[in-house]
Every structure is written in C-alpha cells, then in structure tokens.
N, C-alpha and C positions, 0 to 999 in steps of 0.2 A: 267389844261385840259389835260388829258392823251390820248395817241393815240397808237392804238395796230395795227401794220403792218402785214398784212397776205400776205406772199409771195409764190408764187408756185414756185417749183425748176426749174432750166433751163432745156432746152431740153435735151433728151437722144437719142441715136440711134433708140430705139423701139419707142420713139414719134415720129420721123422723118418717121419710117416705118409704123407709124400707127397700132403699136401692143399693145395691152392690157399689161399693166406693172403689175398693182395691187400691191402685196407685193413683187414681184421678185426684187431682190437687184440690179438694172441696174445703172450703174454710168452715170455722165454726159459725152456727148461727147464733142468736141472742140467749137462747136457752143453754145452749153449750157452753158459751162465756159465763153465764151464771153458775153452771155446774162447776167450771174450773175455778171460779172463784171460793167457791164452798169448799173444793178440795185443798186450795191455796191456804184457805183458813185453818183447816184441820192440820196443816203440815208446817203452819208458820213457825213453829219453835224448833224444827228439826234443822240441824245445819249439815247442808250436803256439800261434800268435797267435790263433786263433779256432778255435772247434770248432762245427760245425753237424750236426745230426741231423733226421732227419724227427721228425714228431710223433707217432709211435707207440712203444707201450711197449719193443717188442723193440730198437730203434735207441738209445732213451734209456737203457736199460739197458745196453746193449754200451757205449756211449760212457761212461758213469760208471764201468763196470768199468776200461776202458782208462786213464781218467784217474787212478783211483785208484792205477794203477802207475807215475805219474809221478814221477822220481827228484827233480823240484823242484817244491815246492809252495808256494803255491796253485797249482792249474791253472786254466785259464780256465773260465768259465760256459759252459754248453751252449745255443746258440742253436736253437731248434726252428723247423721251417717244415713246412708241408704241401705245400710244392713239391717236397719229396723223399719224399714217400709213394709206396709201390708203386702199380703201376698198379691201378685198380679193376675187380676181375673180376665185381663185381655178383652175379647170383644164382650163379654158379660157386663163389663162395667157402665154403670148407670141404667142397667136393667134391674126390675124387681125379680125375685124368685120364681114368681109365676110366668113373668115374660121369658125368663131363661129356659123354664122347662117346656114352654111353647116353642121355643128357637131351637132348643136341643133336647130330643127325647130322652137321652141318655140320663140327663140331669134328674129324671123322675125316679131312677133307680139308686139307693142308697150306696150300692157297691161303687158307683162311679163317683158320687158326690164324695165318697169317704176314702178313695183310692190316693194314697199318698203320692203316686207318680203321675196321676191324671192333671193335665194342663189344658186349659182352654187355649183356643187359637190366640196367639199373640200374647199369652199369659204364662205362668209359671206354676210348677207344681207345689204341694206343700211339702215334699221332700226337699225341694230346693230352698224353700223358706228356712226348714230347718238347718240345712247346710249354712246358710249365711247368718242366721242368729246363731249359730254354733260357734262360728268363727268369731262373733262379737262376744260370746260368753265366754270364750278362751282368753280374750283380751281383758275382760272383767276380772278374771281369776288371776290373771298375771299382774295387774295394774292396781287393783283396788281391792283386795280381800280384806283389809282394814278400815275401808272407807265407806261412810254413809253415801248412797248415790240416789239420785232422781233419775228415772228412766221413762221417758213418755214415749208411747208409741201405739200399737193397733191391737185390735182384738186377737187376730191372727198370729200376728209377729210375736207378741207377748207370750201367747201359749207356746209357740215354738220355743221363744227363748227361755221360758220356764223349764220346759222338757230337757233342754239342754244343760240349763245350769245344774238342774237336779239329777242330771246324769240318768234320766229314765229312757226306757225303750221308746222309740220313735212312735210308735202305735199309740203311746200313752198320750199323744197330741190331742185324741179326741176324747180323753177323759178330763182333760183341762178345758172346761167350758164356762160359758156364762158371764164373760167379762163386760160389764155395763159401762156405759160411758162415764169417764172422770172417777171409776173405781179405783180403790187402793189395794194393791196386793203387795205383799212383803216377804222376802227372802232374806233370812238371818243367816249370818256368817259367824259361826262359833267355832273356832279351830279350821279344822281341815274340811269338814262336811257341810254344805249349804243345806238349809232346811226352810221350806215353805210354811210360814207362820201365819200368813193371812191371804185369802182369796177373794176378790171381788168384794171387799168392803165398802159398803155404799151408805153406811149409817149416818155420815155427814150431810148426804143429800136429801135426807127425808126429814 
C-alpha cells in the first residue's frame, strides 16, 4: 500500500497578514519554519521514493526542512514543477481580500469568487489550475502507483490536485477546503482506486 503525503507549505508573513500570495514568491517566516520542522518530525520515519514541490520558495523551503528531519539519510532530491504552483491571482496578489473587494466590486459576490472560469487580470482561473494539476495527477498515476510520495504545494493547488487524483467532479474543488499551513493530507493507493484517508491533519502543530 502506497501513501501520497500532500503538505501545504509553512506560514509566510503574507499568510499572517492575510494577503493573497498566489504566485508571488514569498518565503517562509520564522513561524513557518517552525511549523515545517514539526511536520518533518511527524514524518521522520516515512521513507519517500520521490519528493515533489512547486517551484516557489515557500514550498521548496518547507520540503527541505521536512527532509532534514528524515531518520534515514540521504533523503531523495526534490523535483520541482510549476504544475503545482498556487493559482495565479494576477493583479490581486499582495492585497488583502478587503482591498480586493474595494478594488473590484465583483469580488463581493460569491458567484464570481467561486466561478471556476473567472480569472483576475494577469491571473488564471481555477479551471486552469485543475487542468495543470490534472496533468500532474496523471503523471503520478503512471509512475508512482506503488510509491510513498511527499508532495509540497499550496492550499489551492493541493485542493485541485486532490480533486483530480480522486477523479471528482471539478465543482468538488469548493468542498475540499481548510488546508492549514504545514498540514498533512494523505491519499492512500490500494489497488486501482485512490482514497483520501486524511485531510488537513494539524495534530502535530498543537
């Protein structure tokens, strides 16, 4: 039985300030590094065949910290991919949601915020995120059906990835919510059908 560990990156200062990060390359702050260390301690005895991370600093730093805690060394190299990037929020990046609603009145309406096809100027839609994470999910299914994996990414991209791995309707994206920084979610591969056996586990952080 294989397990794929989906880890959201540790907290950044923009997370703490409730600013939209998207694809802005914001690093972890000290609190986020402590969270990643606790996640690493929790997973220290898990042997990962391969480690994937998005190509942004906060996910790579989180992955490096987790791997540093491995009880057996050397740990695998980190394979980075832009397919795991957070949704691109374009002109909204760096703003709080209050500032976004003041700048674009449409964002006050849930039907726009949750429209899978809506994309901010210079950004991308959630449908596009589902498409690229779907490409990544197919790669996992072809190459790693029997492997334990560490996958470090973002709240939005991990929700999209889980939607695709589990072969859910794309509207299910909005039902997979609440991923905290440095949380652990697990997809178990047992035979042909993947199953979500843990979501947003933060017991190691409290």
